[in-house]
Wavefront OBJ file of the C-alpha trace (Angstrom):
o trace
v -27.299 20.464 18.296
v -27.797 17.429 16.253
v -25.142 14.920 15.981
v -23.984 13.756 12.421
v -24.856 10.072 11.815
v -21.740 7.910 11.328
v -20.349 7.639 7.804
v -19.062 4.563 6.213
v -16.682 4.849 3.154
v -16.463 1.760 1.016
v -13.316 1.406 -1.024
v -13.141 -0.929 -4.008
v -11.551 -1.182 -7.397
v -12.891 -2.175 -10.799
v -12.974 -5.892 -11.360
v -10.825 -7.349 -13.952
v -14.004 -8.006 -16.064
v -14.926 -4.341 -15.898
v -11.380 -3.411 -17.094
v -11.598 -5.933 -19.930
v -14.988 -4.579 -21.126
v -13.688 -1.140 -20.992
v -10.720 -2.115 -23.218
v -12.509 -4.507 -25.566
v -16.075 -3.335 -25.647
v -18.061 -6.474 -25.681
v -18.102 -9.769 -23.521
v -17.349 -11.796 -26.756
v -14.273 -9.755 -27.445
v -13.108 -10.021 -23.866
v -13.832 -13.738 -23.891
v -11.640 -14.105 -27.022
v -8.795 -12.173 -25.634
v -8.834 -14.416 -22.476
v -9.028 -17.568 -24.621
v -6.027 -16.590 -26.628
v -4.018 -16.405 -23.476
v -5.186 -19.674 -22.007
v -7.763 -18.261 -19.649
v -11.600 -18.914 -19.121
v -13.887 -15.993 -18.942
v -15.884 -17.959 -16.319
v -13.039 -17.407 -13.853
v -13.091 -13.580 -14.406
v -16.815 -13.499 -14.222
v -16.704 -15.365 -10.842
v -14.377 -12.784 -9.360
v -16.657 -10.093 -10.720
v -19.689 -11.610 -9.230
v -17.913 -12.149 -5.827
v -17.028 -8.555 -5.728
v -20.567 -7.429 -6.600
v -22.152 -9.663 -4.038
v -19.848 -8.372 -1.315
v -20.662 -4.920 -2.166
v -24.359 -5.574 -2.073
v -24.064 -7.508 1.323
v -22.162 -4.500 2.802
v -24.724 -2.055 1.442
v -27.655 -4.069 3.009
v -25.745 -4.305 6.386
v -25.255 -0.576 6.711
v -27.904 1.109 9.068
v -30.493 3.102 7.103
v -29.733 6.193 9.067
v -25.928 6.179 8.467
v -24.166 8.075 5.887
v -22.387 6.414 3.060
v -19.653 7.120 0.624
v -18.083 4.875 -2.151
v -14.666 5.627 -3.823
v -12.805 3.762 -6.438
v -9.100 2.991 -5.745
v -8.097 5.198 -8.736
v -9.936 8.298 -7.231
v -8.352 7.992 -3.732
v -5.834 10.936 -4.165
v -8.824 13.169 -4.789
v -11.209 11.813 -2.141
v -11.392 13.819 1.208
v -11.831 11.389 4.347
v -13.522 12.888 7.352
v -11.879 12.148 10.813
v -14.928 10.247 11.944
v -15.096 8.032 8.943
v -15.291 4.089 9.141
v -13.488 2.758 6.055
v -14.277 -0.578 4.551
v -12.144 -1.911 1.879
v -13.587 -4.574 -0.335
v -11.206 -6.862 -2.400
v -7.566 -7.783 -1.960
v -5.133 -7.052 0.885
v -3.458 -4.482 -1.298
v -6.516 -2.226 -1.105
v -5.822 -1.643 2.529
v -2.319 -0.472 1.774
v -3.771 1.764 -1.014
v -6.049 3.661 1.272
v -3.838 3.677 4.285
v -1.713 6.633 3.147
v -4.723 8.861 2.924
v -5.985 8.195 6.389
v -5.122 9.702 9.768
v -6.507 7.269 12.465
v -9.568 6.073 10.835
v -10.474 2.466 11.580
v -10.295 0.256 8.509
v -12.274 -2.966 8.018
v -10.753 -5.220 5.270
v -13.241 -7.410 3.406
v -11.866 -10.408 1.582
v -14.132 -11.149 -1.475
v -12.131 -14.207 -2.701
v -10.468 -16.296 -0.006
v -9.287 -18.745 -2.547
v -6.980 -16.128 -4.168
v -6.335 -13.526 -1.417
v -4.359 -14.485 1.715
v -6.526 -12.193 3.960
v -3.609 -10.841 5.891
v -5.258 -7.385 6.100
v -8.624 -8.055 4.620
v -9.540 -10.612 7.264
v -13.390 -10.464 7.384
v -16.067 -11.996 5.119
v -18.874 -9.918 3.648
v -21.290 -11.422 6.040
v -19.548 -10.241 9.214
v -19.870 -6.400 8.395
v -23.253 -6.191 10.252
v -21.658 -7.483 13.474
v -18.311 -5.665 13.184
v -19.667 -2.119 12.382
v -21.441 -1.491 15.872
v -18.283 -2.676 17.594
v -16.142 -0.410 15.681
v -18.519 2.668 16.399
v -18.719 1.832 20.144
v -15.016 1.445 20.439
v -15.101 -2.212 21.359
v -13.650 -3.725 18.243
v -10.132 -5.236 18.434
v -7.701 -2.917 16.463
v -4.080 -3.458 15.470
v -1.848 -0.384 14.922
v 0.353 -0.932 11.977
v 3.555 1.174 11.436
v 3.808 3.153 8.101
v 6.762 4.594 6.301
v 7.088 8.316 5.316
v 9.379 9.718 2.652
v 9.893 13.603 3.049
v 11.551 15.641 0.225
v 13.706 18.621 1.287
v 11.073 20.992 -0.050
v 8.436 19.628 2.408
v 6.564 17.335 0.126
v 5.842 13.941 1.730
v 4.495 10.628 0.926
v 3.469 7.631 3.146
v 3.150 3.947 2.579
v 1.955 0.949 4.654
v 3.929 -1.738 2.781
v 7.036 -0.053 1.428
v 8.410 3.044 -0.425
v 10.514 2.716 -3.556
v 13.118 5.510 -4.441
v 14.805 5.207 -7.853
v 14.394 5.669 -11.549
v 10.855 5.652 -12.808
v 11.707 2.752 -15.203
v 13.742 0.783 -12.479
v 16.928 1.501 -14.594
v 20.232 2.657 -13.167
v 19.681 5.330 -10.248
v 22.595 7.328 -8.927
v 22.521 8.926 -5.456
v 24.397 9.301 -2.310
v 23.088 7.006 0.510
v 23.431 8.173 4.217
v 22.541 5.440 6.704
v 20.992 6.181 10.070
v 24.314 5.783 11.819
v 25.965 8.446 9.450
v 27.846 6.120 6.970
v 27.728 7.301 3.407
v 28.157 5.492 -0.054
v 27.555 6.439 -3.612
v 25.456 4.024 -5.418
v 24.479 3.227 -8.913
v 21.483 0.698 -8.490
v 18.031 -0.310 -9.642
v 16.654 1.756 -6.625
v 16.028 1.376 -2.998
v 13.008 -0.279 -1.128
v 12.198 0.656 2.442
v 9.556 -1.601 3.980
v 7.416 -1.855 7.062
v 6.516 -5.005 9.058
v 3.447 -5.214 7.074
v 5.363 -4.957 3.932
v 7.683 -7.756 5.075
v 5.235 -10.241 3.569
v 5.428 -8.469 0.114
v 8.273 -6.983 -1.871
v 10.778 -6.854 0.947
v 10.382 -10.559 1.800
v 11.317 -11.440 -1.837
v 14.477 -9.320 -1.608
v 15.288 -10.639 1.837
v 14.898 -14.218 0.662
v 17.253 -13.907 -2.202
v 19.883 -12.738 0.373
v 18.973 -15.109 3.280
v 18.011 -12.025 5.341
v 14.489 -12.924 6.401
v 15.622 -12.599 9.983
v 16.320 -8.826 9.341
v 12.663 -8.002 8.557
v 10.506 -6.229 11.238
v 7.529 -7.846 12.809
v 4.157 -6.754 11.379
v 3.408 -4.275 14.345
v 6.956 -3.229 14.967
v 7.577 0.539 14.862
v 10.715 0.091 12.628
v 11.599 -0.275 8.884
v 13.953 -2.430 6.891
v 15.641 -1.106 3.729
v 17.347 -2.708 0.805
v 19.327 -1.530 -2.183
v 18.544 -3.252 -5.396
v 21.462 -4.435 -7.502
v 24.157 -2.065 -6.480
v 26.861 -1.857 -8.920
v 30.493 -1.614 -7.677
v 32.653 0.641 -9.788
v 35.545 3.197 -9.250
v 32.793 5.637 -8.342
v 30.113 3.742 -6.723
v 30.057 0.977 -3.925
v 28.080 -2.015 -2.962
v 28.727 -2.188 0.728
v 25.757 -0.350 2.281
v 22.920 -2.323 0.730
v 20.662 -3.297 3.712
v 19.638 -2.238 7.266
v 17.033 -1.228 9.718
v 15.550 2.112 10.637
v 14.303 2.671 14.115
v 11.396 4.956 15.097
v 13.949 7.838 15.910
v 16.102 7.519 12.769
v 15.873 7.958 9.033
v 17.590 6.958 5.768
v 18.771 9.858 3.569
v 19.085 9.766 -0.166
v 20.791 12.638 -2.121
v 19.795 12.554 -5.756
v 22.558 12.430 -8.193
v 20.528 11.545 -11.358
v 18.578 14.060 -13.462
v 15.372 12.675 -12.129
v 14.344 9.987 -9.508
v 10.849 9.292 -8.134
v 9.597 7.956 -4.906
v 6.141 6.029 -4.631
v 4.430 3.922 -2.047
v 2.684 0.487 -2.211
v 3.089 0.174 -5.985
v 0.972 3.094 -6.772
v 3.471 4.704 -9.315
v 1.034 7.434 -10.469
v 1.005 9.101 -6.979
v 4.736 9.927 -6.541
v 7.271 12.495 -5.528
v 9.963 13.759 -8.063
v 13.556 14.246 -7.006
v 15.902 16.436 -9.167
v 19.661 16.562 -9.027
v 20.883 17.541 -5.663
v 17.571 17.137 -3.835
v 17.505 14.966 -0.547
v 14.759 12.691 0.699
v 14.564 11.169 3.992
v 12.633 7.910 4.832
v 11.596 6.890 8.451
v 8.959 5.677 10.465
v 5.656 7.780 10.016
v 3.984 9.533 12.899
v 0.674 8.085 11.460
v -0.369 4.489 11.904
v -2.883 2.345 10.319
v -5.804 1.349 12.682
v -6.689 -2.013 11.287
v -9.765 -3.731 12.720
v -8.979 -7.398 13.397
v -11.157 -10.322 14.177
l 1 2 3 4 5 6 7 8 9 10 11 12 13 14 15 16 17 18 19 20 21 22 23 24 25 26 27 28 29 30 31 32 33 34 35 36 37 38 39 40 41 42 43 44 45 46 47 48 49 50 51 52 53 54 55 56 57 58 59 60 61 62 63 64 65 66 67 68 69 70 71 72 73 74 75 76 77 78 79 80 81 82 83 84 85 86 87 88 89 90 91 92 93 94 95 96 97 98 99 100 101 102 103 104 105 106 107 108 109 110 111 112 113 114 115 116 117 118 119 120 121 122 123 124 125 126 127 128 129 130 131 132 133 134 135 136 137 138 139 140 141 142 143 144 145 146 147 148 149 150 151 152 153 154 155 156 157 158 159 160 161 162 163 164 165 166 167 168 169 170 171 172 173 174 175 176 177 178 179 180 181 182 183 184 185 186 187 188 189 190 191 192 193 194 195 196 197 198 199 200 201 202 203 204 205 206 207 208 209 210 211 212 213 214 215 216 217 218 219 220 221 222 223 224 225 226 227 228 229 230 231 232 233 234 235 236 237 238 239 240 241 242 243 244 245 246 247 248 249 250 251 252 253 254 255 256 257 258 259 260 261 262 263 264 265 266 267 268 269 270 271 272 273 274 275 276 277 278 279 280 281 282 283 284 285 286 287 288 289 290 291 292 293 294 295 296 297 298 299
């Protein structure tokens, strides 16, 4: 029986220039729009060119007999990844987080198209390195780092995973009412602007901002730690709500439980608000360390 050739799936997102042209129709109109806001169209064009050059370099580096796939970030919820896929993200670090929730152990190679703007924490390879990295990934010799993920599970069985963080609260970030139960069983009713549960990978993003405001950077887990940190945002003390239980850690064996006491709350991961779970009054959602991990190829 013939063995299927390896498949590489390239994940990218439309450039800012593409989005501007889609909105304004012409380059001149897009340029005028940017000029009115003190920006230069040349900067947007440079980023667009860097992305296209990276995609061309990756396409040229793929062996001719390998299977290929390409998916835009916005289409990820509808794309079916195969267990044997090798995934290449092309762009910012955030693309790795965007794709991670749809994978189950497939290796991810992050390509940084603009090192002057992107830190390269997750997207740590240059486009020119793809040709050397792919054979090592296929042979199992490439270095991989397992990154913990968070999973939110509704009491009806629906679930959602995230590489950076999961947000639970009102869709417009206004007051959310719920009953919080910590991993050690303590409870408190809250009226807040939501809860953020982050991984070690997410400790360089939203969570580090919250922790920094509270001088709690030491409470954040390490990037590869199998534990989570959680923070309640702007808890309001009142006769019916408290502001004592507002931060903590979740080990691999524990979970944080939120019981909805608003008409409607949502849970979404890694900033992708369109892909979310909905909680109605009385529903419970638990957040803990996922049994899935991101297999990130590292240099």
